[in-house]
N, C-alpha and C positions, 0 to 999 in steps of 0.2 A: 504494500500500500504506500502510495506517495502522499503522505500526510500534508506536507506544505502545499502541494498542488491542489488537494481537496479543499484545504482552507482558503487558498487563493481563489478558487473557482466558486466557492460558496459565498454568496453576497450577504452582507450584514446591512440591513436598512435601519440606520439610526441618524438622526439629525441633532444639531445642537439643542433644540427645544426639547427633544426626548430626554437627553441627559440632564438638562436643567430641571425638568419635571421630576425625574427620579431622585435628584438631590433633595427635592421638596419632601420626599418620603423620609423624614428625618429618622424614624425608628429603624430604617434599613441600614443606617450608618452609625453604629456605635463608635466611640473613640478607638476601641480595639475590639477585635473579634475574640471569642472565648479562647482561641489558641494563641492570642497575643499579637496578631498582625493588625496594624492600623487599617481602618477602612478607607479613609480619605486623607491625603496629605497634600501640601502645597510645596513645590520646589522653590526655595528661596533664592535670592540673588546670588548668594555664595555657593549655590548648588546643593545645599542641605535641605532636608524636609522639615516642615513644621505643621502643627495642628492647632493654630490659635483661634479656631472658630467652632469650638465645642462648648456646649452649655454644661452647667453644673451637674445635670442629670446623666452626663456621659454620652449624649447623642449630639449629632451635628446641629449647629445653628445654621440652617439652610441658607438664610439670607446672607450671613457673614461669609459662608463658604462661596456662595455665588459671587459676592463682591470681589473675592480674591480672583476668581476666574475672569470676571468682567474687567478687572484692572490689568489683566494680561499675564497673571501667574498661571503656570501649568498645574493642573490637579492630577494626582495619581490616585486612582480609584481601584481598590483591591477586591479580589474575590467577586468578579463581575460575570462569571460564567453563566449565571442564570438571570441576567438582567432583563432579557427578553427572549422570544422564541428563537431568534437567529443565533444569539450567543449560546443558548441552551443546546442547540444542535452540536456546535463545536465542543462545548464542555463535555457533553455525553460521549462524543466521538473520542476525545482525548482520554477520558476516564476509562473507556472500554479498551482503547488501544494500549494504554500503559498499565491497566489493571489497578489504578489508584487515582485519587483526585489530583488533577493538575491545576496549578494556580494560574488564573488569567486576570490581567489588570487592564484598565484603560488609562491612557495618557490623553488628557483633554486640555487643549490650550489654544490661545490666540497668537502667541508669539511676540507680544509687545514687551514682555519682560523676560525673565529667565525661562528658557524653553525646555530644558532638561538638565540632567545631571552632567557633571564634568565627565570627561573621558573615563571609562571604567570597563571592567569585564566581569564575567560571572563564571563560577566553576561548573556551569551547566549551559546547554544550548538554549537559545531563545528564538521563538518564532514571533515576528512582528507583522501584524496584518493592519494595513491602513484601512480605515472605514470611510473617512472623508478628509479632505484637506490636502495640503501639500507641504512637505518638509524636506530639509536637506540633512543628510547624515554623513558622518565620517565613520567608516567601518574598516578596521585594519589599514588605516592611513589612506583609504580611497574614498572619494566623494560619491554619494548616491542620492537620488531623488526618490522619495516615497510618496506616491499619490494614488488616486483612484482606489481600487481594492487590492493593490499590490501587496506582496508578501516578501519579507526578507527572512532568511534563516541565519542567525548569528551563532556560530559554533562556540563551544565553551572556551573560555580564556582568550577571547578575541576582543580587543579594545573597540569601543563604539561610543558615539554620542550624537545627539541631535544638535546641529549647529544653528539651524534657523527653521522657523515656521513661516512659510510664505502666505498661507491662508489658514484660518482657523481649522484645527484638525482634531480628529479622534482616531487613536490607534489602539489596537488590542495587542498586548504582549502575552505570550504563552511561555511560562518558565518550565522547561523540561528537566526539572531536578531529579 
């Protein structure tokens, strides 16, 4: 089975409005999931993550979170495999293929501030599926454009970073840990 090809060919239909509406479902977004992973984070100017938009009850303050997005910050939304029927198909396919739960995230940004993390690598492969928008990446010292519903596979221990977002974008990352 050519998993990256299946993921590339499978269309995910989401728009900015869809994601903003899901953020309004504040109980969906605890500060941390029971296993310790943050649900939503913002990439700060220095490339670090923060969560300065959660209420005292431990759930996202939707309006403050959306303000971060609207100001140009990139949101990292974790465990989004079941966010809609399109992503559910991919999540189920991954879980069945690897016989375990595979983590999927969204990177949701406009590109007017920090667009992603500084150059980094992972000890596992990552599949990146663009859902909408246009961004420029440096992967292993080579420049690539990610747009439409294209897919990149980044092998483990390969340096990568998003260096610019040309139009507002939503991409799904699949961590093959």
